[in-house]
C-alpha positions in Angstrom: -0.2 -0.2 -0.3 0.8 3.3 -1.2 1.2 6.0 2.1 0.6 9.9 0.6 2.3 12.3 2.6 0.1 15.9 2.2 2.8 18.7 0.6 4.2 20.8 3.0 3.1 24.2 2.0 5.5 27.3 3.0 3.8 30.8 4.3 4.7 33.5 2.0 7.3 35.8 4.2 6.6 39.0 2.3 8.8 41.0 4.6 12.0 38.6 4.8 11.9 38.5 1.3 12.4 42.0 0.3 14.9 42.3 3.2 17.4 39.8 1.9 16.3 40.5 -1.9 17.1 43.7 -1.9 20.7 43.6 0.4 21.7 40.2 -1.0 19.5 39.6 -4.4 17.8 36.4 -2.7 14.7 36.6 -3.6 13.9 32.5 -2.8 13.4 30.7 0.2 16.4 28.2 -0.7 18.6 30.8 -1.0 18.5 32.3 2.5 20.2 30.5 4.9 20.8 30.7 8.8 24.2 29.7 9.0 26.7 32.1 10.5 28.3 34.7 8.2 31.2 33.8 6.8 34.5 35.7 7.4 34.3 37.8 3.8 31.5 38.7 4.0 32.1 39.6 7.7 35.0 41.9 6.4 32.6 43.6 3.8 30.0 44.5 7.2 32.9 45.9 8.8 33.9 48.2 5.6 30.2 48.7 5.5 30.0 49.7 8.5 33.7 52.2 8.7 32.0 53.9 5.4 28.6 54.6 6.8 30.9 56.3 9.6 33.1 58.3 7.7 30.6 59.5 5.6 28.5 60.8 8.8 31.7 62.8 9.9 31.7 64.1 5.9 28.4 65.3 5.9 28.1 66.6 9.1 31.2 68.4 8.3 29.6 70.3 5.2 26.1 70.9 7.1 28.3 72.8 9.9 30.0 74.5 7.1 27.3 76.2 6.0 28.4 78.6 7.7 31.4 79.2 5.2 29.7 78.0 2.0 30.3 82.2 0.6 34.2 81.6 1.4 34.2 78.0 -0.6 32.8 79.3 -3.2 35.3 82.7 -3.5 38.3 80.0 -3.0 37.0 77.9 -6.1 36.6 81.1 -8.1 40.5 81.8 -7.2 41.4 78.7 -8.7 39.5 78.2 -11.4 38.4 81.9 -12.6 34.5 80.9 -13.0 32.3 81.6 -9.8 30.0 78.5 -9.4 28.0 77.2 -6.1 30.3 74.5 -5.8 28.5 73.3 -2.2 25.4 72.4 -4.6 26.7 69.4 -6.4 28.8 68.7 -3.1 25.8 68.1 -0.7 23.3 66.6 -3.0 26.1 63.9 -3.9 27.2 63.7 -0.3 23.0 63.6 0.7 22.3 60.6 -2.4 25.8 58.7 -0.9 25.0 59.1 3.0 21.1 58.0 2.4 22.2 54.8 0.3 25.0 53.1 2.7 22.4 54.3 6.0 20.4 52.4 4.3 22.3 49.3 3.7 23.2 49.5 7.4 19.5 49.2 8.2 19.2 46.1 6.4 22.5 44.8 7.5 21.2 45.3 11.3 17.8 43.8 9.9 19.2 40.4 8.9 21.6 40.4 12.2 17.9 40.8 14.1 16.4 37.9 12.6 19.2 35.5 12.5 19.9 35.8 8.7 23.5 35.3 6.8 24.8 39.0 5.6 25.5 38.5 1.9 25.8 41.6 0.4 25.5 41.4 -3.4 28.3 42.4 -5.6 26.7 45.3 -6.8 26.1 46.7 -3.5 29.6 45.9 -2.6 30.6 48.2 -6.0 28.5 51.2 -4.8 29.7 51.0 -1.1 33.5 50.7 -2.7 32.8 54.0 -4.5 31.1 55.5 -1.6 34.4 54.9 0.2 36.7 55.9 -2.2 35.0 59.2 -3.1 34.4 60.0 0.3 38.5 59.3 1.3 39.6 61.7 -1.9 36.7 64.7 -0.4 38.8 64.5 3.0 42.0 64.5 1.5 41.0 67.3 -1.1 39.5 69.5 2.0 43.0 69.0 4.0 45.2 70.1 1.6 43.1 73.1 -0.2 40.6 74.0 2.7 42.0 72.5 5.8 41.7 75.7 8.6 37.6 74.4 8.0 38.2 71.4 10.0 38.1 73.5 12.9 34.5 73.6 12.5 33.9 70.3 13.6 35.0 71.1 17.7 33.7 74.4 17.6 29.9 73.3 16.3 30.1 70.1 19.1 30.5 73.0 21.6 26.8 73.8 20.2 25.5 70.4 19.2 27.4 68.3 21.7 24.8 67.7 24.4 22.1 67.1 22.1 24.4 64.6 19.7 24.9 62.9 23.2 21.5 62.4 23.5 20.7 61.0 20.5 23.8 58.8 20.4 22.4 57.2 23.7 19.0 56.7 22.3 20.4 54.7 19.3 22.9 52.6 21.8 20.0 51.9 23.8 17.7 51.0 20.9 20.4 48.5 19.9 20.2 46.8 23.2 17.8 44.5 22.0 19.7 43.2 18.9 22.7 42.6 21.2 20.4 40.5 23.7 19.2 38.5 21.2 23.0 37.6 19.5 24.1 36.9 23.0 21.5 34.7 23.8 21.4 32.6 20.1 25.4 32.4 20.4 26.6 29.1 21.1 30.4 30.2 22.1 30.8 31.9 25.0 33.9 33.7 24.3 31.4 35.4 21.7 29.0 36.6 23.9 31.3 37.8 26.4 33.3 39.9 24.0 29.9 41.4 22.6 28.2 42.3 26.3 31.5 44.0 27.0 32.1 45.9 23.9 28.3 46.6 23.7 28.5 48.2 27.7 31.7 49.7 27.2 30.3 51.8 24.5 26.8 52.4 26.9 29.5 53.0 29.8 31.7 55.8 27.6 28.4 57.3 26.1 27.5 58.0 29.4 30.9 59.3 31.0 30.9 61.3 27.8 29.2 64.6 29.9 32.5 65.0 31.8 34.4 65.4 28.9 31.8 67.8 26.8 32.7 71.8 27.4 30.8 74.2 26.0 30.9 78.2 26.6 27.4 78.1 26.9 27.5 75.8 29.9 27.2 79.1 32.5 25.1 80.9 34.8 22.8 83.5 33.3 24.7 86.4 35.2 27.7 85.6 33.6 26.7 86.4 30.0 28.3 89.3 28.6 26.3 91.7 26.2 25.4 90.9 23.3 28.4 91.2 20.6 28.4 94.1 17.9 27.7 93.1 14.9 29.9 94.5 12.0 28.6 94.4 8.1 31.4 92.5 6.4 31.4 94.1 2.2 28.0 95.7 3.7 24.7 93.1 3.9 26.4 91.2 1.1 23.1 88.5 0.9 20.6 91.5 0.5 22.9 93.8 -2.2 26.0 93.4 -4.0 29.3 93.0 -2.1 31.3 96.6 -0.9 28.7 99.1 -3.1 26.9 102.0 -1.3 23.7 100.1 -1.3 25.0 97.2 0.9 26.7 99.6 3.2 23.2 101.0 3.8 21.3 97.7 3.8 23.5 96.7 6.4 23.0 100.5 8.2 19.1 99.0 8.3 20.2 96.0 9.9 21.5 97.9 12.8 25.3 96.8 12.7 27.6 98.8 14.6 30.5 99.3 12.3 31.0 98.3 8.5 34.3 96.4 6.4 35.5 96.4 3.5 38.3 95.1 1.4 40.8 98.1 -0.5 42.7 98.2 -3.4 44.3 101.8 -4.6 43.5 102.7 -8.2 46.6 104.1 -11.1 45.8 107.4 -9.7 46.0 107.2 -6.1 41.6 106.4 -5.2 41.4 103.8 -2.7 38.5 102.0 -4.2 36.3 98.8 -2.5 37.0 95.6 -4.4 37.4 92.0 -2.7 39.1 90.3 -5.6 42.1 90.7 -7.6 40.5 91.2 -10.6 37.1 92.9 -12.3 35.9 90.0 -13.4 33.6 88.5 -11.3 32.0 92.0 -9.9 31.8 94.0 -12.2 30.8 94.1 -16.2 35.0 94.4 -17.3 34.7 92.0 -20.0 32.0 94.5 -21.9 33.2 97.4 -21.1 37.3 96.7 -21.3 37.1 93.3 -22.9 41.0 93.1 -23.4 41.6 94.2 -19.5 39.1 91.8 -17.9 42.5 89.8 -16.5 44.4 92.7 -15.7 44.8 94.0 -12.1 42.1 96.0 -10.1 44.9 98.7 -9.5 45.8 99.3 -13.3 42.9 101.0 -13.6 41.9 104.6 -13.1 39.1 105.7 -10.7 36.9 107.1 -14.2 37.4 103.8 -15.6 36.1 102.3 -12.1 33.4 104.4 -11.8 32.1 104.1 -15.0 31.9 100.3 -14.4 28.5 98.7 -13.5 28.8 96.4 -10.2 25.5 95.5 -9.9 24.6 93.2 -12.6 26.8 90.4 -11.7 24.5 89.7 -8.5 21.8 89.4 -10.3 22.8 87.4 -12.5 24.9 84.9 -10.3 22.6 85.2 -7.3 25.5 83.9 -4.9 23.0 83.7 -1.8 19.8 82.6 -3.6 17.9 85.7 -2.4 17.2 87.9 -5.4 13.9 85.8 -6.5 12.8 87.4 -3.4 13.7 90.9 -4.3 10.8 93.3 -5.4 10.8 95.4 -8.9 12.2 98.8 -7.0 14.9 96.8 -5.4 15.9 95.0 -8.3 16.8 98.3 -10.4 18.4 99.7 -7.4 20.9 96.6 -7.5 21.3 96.7 -10.9 22.4 100.6 -11.3 25.3 100.0 -8.7 28.5 101.0 -9.8 31.7 100.7 -7.7 32.3 102.3 -4.4 35.6 104.4 -3.1 36.7 104.5 0.4 35.7 107.8 0.7 32.2 107.3 0.1 32.1 104.7 2.7 34.2 106.7 5.2 31.8 109.6 4.8 28.6 107.3 4.8 29.5 105.7 8.2 30.8 109.7 9.5 26.9 109.9 8.7 26.1 107.6 11.1 28.7 107.4 13.8 29.6 104.0 13.0 33.0 102.4 13.1 35.0 101.4 9.8 37.2 98.3 9.5 39.0 97.7 6.2 41.6 95.4 4.5 44.5 97.8 2.1 46.0 95.8 -0.2 49.3 97.1 -1.5 49.6 97.6 -5.0 51.6 95.4 -7.3 55.0 96.7 -8.0 55.6 99.1 -11.2 52.2 101.0 -9.5 52.7 104.8 -9.1 51.6 104.5 -5.7 53.4 101.3 -4.4 55.5 103.3 -2.0 52.5 105.8 -0.9 49.7 103.6 -0.5 49.6 103.8 3.1 49.6 107.9 3.2 47.7 107.6 0.1 44.9 106.0 2.4 45.8 108.4 5.5 44.7 111.4 3.4 41.5 109.8 2.2 40.7 109.4 6.0 41.6 112.8 7.1 39.7 114.7 4.1 36.6 112.4 4.9 36.3 114.3 8.3 35.4 110.8 10.0 36.8 110.9 13.6 39.7 108.8 14.0 38.3 107.0 16.7 36.1 105.3 14.3 38.5 103.9 12.1 40.3 100.1 12.7 43.4 100.4 11.5 44.7 96.8 10.1 48.1 97.1 8.0 51.2 96.4 9.9 53.5 98.3 7.2 54.3 101.1 9.3 52.7 100.9 12.0 54.9 103.3 14.1 54.5 106.0 11.2 50.8 105.7 10.4 50.7 106.5 15.2 52.2 109.6 14.6 50.5 110.8 12.0 46.7 109.4 13.1 47.4 108.7 16.7 43.7 108.1 17.4 43.5 105.4 14.8 42.3 102.0 16.4 45.1 100.2 16.3 44.1 96.4 15.2 46.2 93.4 14.4 45.5 90.7 11.9 47.6 88.8 13.5 47.3 86.4 17.1 50.1 87.6 19.6 50.3 87.5 23.4 48.7 90.4 25.2 51.9 91.6 26.3 53.3 92.3 22.4 50.6 94.1 21.9 50.6 96.5 23.9 54.1 97.4 23.5 53.1 97.9 19.8 50.1 99.6 20.9 47.2 97.5 19.7 44.1 97.4 21.2 42.0 95.5 19.0 42.2 92.0 17.5 40.6 91.0 13.8 40.9 87.1 13.8 39.4 84.3 11.8 36.5 82.9 14.4 39.0 79.5 14.7 41.6 81.4 15.4 40.6 81.9 18.6 39.4 79.9 21.5 36.8 80.9 24.2 39.7 80.8 26.7 42.0 83.3 24.5 39.1 85.3 24.0 38.5 85.8 28.2 42.8 86.6 28.0 42.8 88.9 26.2 39.6 90.6 27.6 41.2 90.7 31.3 43.6 92.2 29.0 41.7 95.4 27.3 42.2 93.4 24.7 38.9 93.8 22.0 38.5 90.4 19.4 36.3 90.9 16.4 36.0 87.6 14.7 35.0 87.0 11.4 32.8 85.4 9.2 30.0 84.8 11.5 26.9 84.0 9.3 24.7 81.2 11.4 23.0 81.9 14.4 24.9 78.6 16.7 28.0 80.1 15.9 26.9 83.7 16.8 25.4 82.1 19.9 28.6 80.0 21.2 30.9 83.5 20.5 28.6 85.3 22.8 28.9 83.3 25.4 32.5 82.7 24.8 32.3 86.8 25.7 34.1 87.8 22.3 33.0 91.9 22.3 32.0 92.4 17.8 32.0 90.0 15.2 32.2 90.5 11.5 29.3 88.9 9.0 27.8 88.9 5.6 24.7 88.0 7.6 23.5 90.9 9.6 19.7 90.4 8.4 20.1 86.9 10.0 21.9 87.5 13.0 19.8 90.7 14.0 16.8 88.1 14.7 19.3 86.7 17.3 18.8 88.5 20.5 19.4 85.9 23.2 22.1 82.9 22.4 20.1 80.2 21.0 20.4 78.0 24.2 22.4 77.9 27.9 22.1 75.1 30.0 22.9 76.7 33.9 23.4 75.0 37.0 20.7 73.5 39.4 19.5 75.8 41.6 19.9 75.6 45.4 16.2 76.6 45.9 13.6 75.0 43.5 11.9 78.4 42.9 15.0 80.3 42.4 16.2 80.0 39.4 20.0 80.4 39.9 21.9 80.9 43.5 22.0 83.9 44.3 25.0 86.5 44.7 26.0 89.4 47.1 23.2 92.0 46.5 23.4 95.9 47.6 20.2 96.7 48.4 18.8 100.8 48.0 18.7 102.9 51.0 21.4 100.6 52.9 25.0 100.7 53.8 25.4 96.8 53.8 25.6 94.0 51.7 23.1 91.0 52.6 24.5 87.7 52.4 21.2 85.9 51.5 20.7 82.6 53.6 21.6 79.3 51.8 17.4 78.2 51.9 15.6 81.5 51.8 17.3 84.6 49.8 16.6 87.9 50.4 16.1 88.9 46.8 15.0 92.9 45.3 16.4 92.6 41.9 16.8 89.0 40.6 19.7 88.5 37.9 17.5 86.8 35.3 14.7 88.6 35.4 14.8 90.7 32.2 12.7 93.9 33.9 13.8 95.3 37.3 11.2 93.6 40.1 10.5 94.9 43.0 11.6 93.2 46.5 11.2 89.9 46.0 10.4 86.8 48.6 10.2 83.6 48.5 10.1 80.3 50.6 7.6 77.2 50.0 6.9 76.5 53.5 7.2 79.7 55.7 4.1 82.5 55.8 6.0 86.0 55.9 4.8 87.7 59.1 4.3 91.4 58.7 7.1 93.5 59.0 8.9 96.0 60.9 10.2 98.9 59.5 14.5 98.1 59.7 14.5 93.9 59.9 13.7 91.6 57.1 12.8 88.0 57.5 15.0 85.5 55.5 18.0 87.6 56.0 21.5 87.2 58.1 21.3 91.2 58.4 19.4 94.1 60.1 19.6 97.0 57.6 20.1 100.3 58.7 18.7 102.4 55.9 20.9 105.7 55.1 17.5 107.6 53.9 15.0 109.5 56.5 12.8 106.7 55.8 13.2 103.1 55.7 12.4 100.9 52.6 9.7 99.3 52.7 7.9 96.4 51.4 5.1 96.8 48.7 1.4 96.5 49.0 -0.3 93.3 49.3 0.9 91.6 46.2 2.0 88.3 44.8 5.5 88.4 44.2 7.8 86.4 41.5 9.7 83.0 43.0 6.7 83.8 46.1 3.8 81.1 46.8 2.3 83.5 49.4 0.4 86.8 49.4 2.8 89.3 51.3 0.5 91.9 53.3 2.7 94.3 55.3 1.9 96.5 58.4 -0.7 99.5 58.2 0.5 102.1 56.6 3.4 101.2 55.1 3.8 104.1 52.6 5.9 103.7 49.2 8.5 105.9 48.8 10.1 106.6 45.6 14.0 106.1 45.0 16.2 107.9 42.9 15.3 108.3 39.3 13.5 105.6 38.2 10.6 103.4 36.8 7.9 102.7 39.8 5.4 100.3 39.9 1.8 101.4 39.0 3.4 104.5 36.9 4.0 105.7 33.5 6.6 108.4 34.2 10.6 108.0 35.3 9.8 110.4 38.6 12.7 112.9 39.5 12.1 113.5 43.5 13.7 116.5 44.4 12.8 116.6 48.2 15.4 115.7 50.9 13.5 112.9 51.2 12.2 110.5 49.3 8.5 111.3 48.1 5.9 109.1 49.8 2.8 108.2 48.2 -0.5 107.0 49.4 -3.8 106.8 49.8 -6.8 104.6 50.6 -8.6 104.6 47.0 -7.9 104.2 43.0 -7.6 107.4 41.5 -6.6 107.9 38.0 -5.8 111.8 37.3 -2.6 114.0 36.6 -1.1 116.1 38.8 -0.2 119.0 37.7 1.2 121.2 40.5 0.8 124.5 38.7 -3.1 123.7 38.3 -5.7 126.2 40.2 -5.1 124.1 42.8 -1.7 123.8 44.0 -0.5 121.3 46.1 0.5 122.9 49.1 3.5 121.8 51.3 2.1 118.9 52.8 3.7 116.5 55.9 3.6 112.8 54.4 2.7 110.2 56.8 6.4 108.5 57.9 8.0 111.5 56.9 9.9 114.1 59.3 9.8 116.3 56.8 7.7 118.8 54.8 7.6 118.1 51.0 7.2 121.1 48.9 6.6 119.2 45.6 8.2 121.2 42.8 8.9 118.4 40.2 7.0 118.8 36.7 3.7 117.3 36.0 3.4 113.3 35.8 0.1 110.7 35.5 0.1 109.0 38.2 -1.8 105.8 38.3 -3.3 106.3 41.5 -3.2 110.0 42.4 -5.6 112.8 43.3 -5.2 116.4 42.2 -4.4 116.7 45.9 -1.1 115.6 47.7 0.6 113.0 45.6 -1.2 109.3 46.1 -0.5 106.2 45.1 -1.6 103.1 46.7 -2.6 102.1 50.2 -2.9 98.5 51.6 -6.5 98.2 51.3 -6.6 98.7 47.6 -7.5 95.4 45.7 -4.2 93.6 44.5 -2.6 95.9 41.9 -2.0 94.7 38.7 1.8 94.2 36.9 1.6 96.2 34.0 2.6 99.5 34.1 6.1 101.0 33.6 7.9 97.0 34.2 7.1 96.4 31.2 
């Protein structure tokens, strides 16, 4: 008798088929294998991982180098003679290659997760080899031609390090299930131990990484220096052609504090603004003087230079991709620009009282001004009428003679020298590339009274890092972008000692007091908190203690008794919920509100200048809305205010008080409803 066995039916595994088919072209079930990966395929897996890591660094480098794309394009122009945006093909190929290699990496991890043998298809091997080779060539090329740009990676990590660290922790933690599966399925104990130790070492290293993360943006808010001044490098070249009057006018509209330009000397001794050695890129010299388009810009006289158009190239090349957003009137203005002279720039800066810094290029040998280029420039500065202290002088040539002729110029060095050497040479400022000065260098120069200006800063993240570093000013091609950065993008501060106090409170000197109060550790006394944007009155906070009525001289939560130096004590204000406090404090009645020195007072719309010998005390049990005019038909008579030993004759000019009557100046009283926090503090 013949026994028939039922046919075995295999379920279709579509996902697994796609996984093995795309990675190794193994679409059929019989082509798959759960055997261990061969050594050859394991080697290719390592090559794939190395290529992915290399491309990740390459991609990150070009992403952060966005600040210097224009510098890179200008570098290519000097080598090739043609202006092209070389970053576009680099970014496109980098994005495509990184996406492809990252996709293969995900497929390889999925193979490991489901226990499939790794078998990379030969076409993918060619693709991985090509990506590895081109990336390696790119690294070598950048290192040889633009090596200084590698510094952008450690600088950018000062801004992105904490966030990249969190992302790495999430990624490595997500791989825990994959590692656990491999350890569970492995038959060799040695392999299990090696995999487990390797994973735990990586995880431990990531958790310990914050100990090595340093960033100037990890600081206390109170230590943040004022916002750096922004100098328009070549004006505002994103909005108008570089080194033209229109570009500098647009920069002034962006509230820059200074203007920076590149200066050359014409054949007849007129300093003019030009960055390139030739006129090909930024003028129509090829149309007007086709036989001289490769000549040095200094070989033209000022009449010929002024006849050239310096705006049409901007509309044609659109170097910053901004032309499409311009209005028709703006396009016409841009297209009619001409070459700008140094004197025009200086007169514009004088009109707006702005600083000017320029790089002066010496004419070539045989030029009529080869020996007199410094004197010619100084003469133009004198004729322009600009105050000397508004000019930052950068040429090192004959600096001693320049100081004798024009002692008021701000002597500025473009070379990083020790502060002692700078002082010996009479130099008070430095103009450096942003990668040449570390946060430590900036602090050291600041302590030595040497101002540091860093160029070229276009990205908000870089501006924020340099701001936290304490730099005094930056030179930027994008003042229109930095204008939108009124505060560092992010700050990481240390944990406060008290849950309701943002930071530990320093010693503070209170008005009308001769003492400096040392707040206690748990319940500090605040008058004006260092991190509030607008000044605030006396602030008290403690989550568990109910404030009691306060006598005039002794304040709770303080280790000192305050003896006011004014005839009247410093009282608390009236019933009010104070910031950083969980209670409403009701002072003892009557506690008048004294007016201090010229200052915006709460609940007042004006700044009051008391002229009486003692602070002017205001109070009344009701709210009124009147304008007090001392010269009114019912003038204010001398009045003896409560809590004051003097009789005050109001002599202040008319003011509008929120809570006043035409009779003695009235402001507020403890019995009034809780006042609103909306007046001059805003």
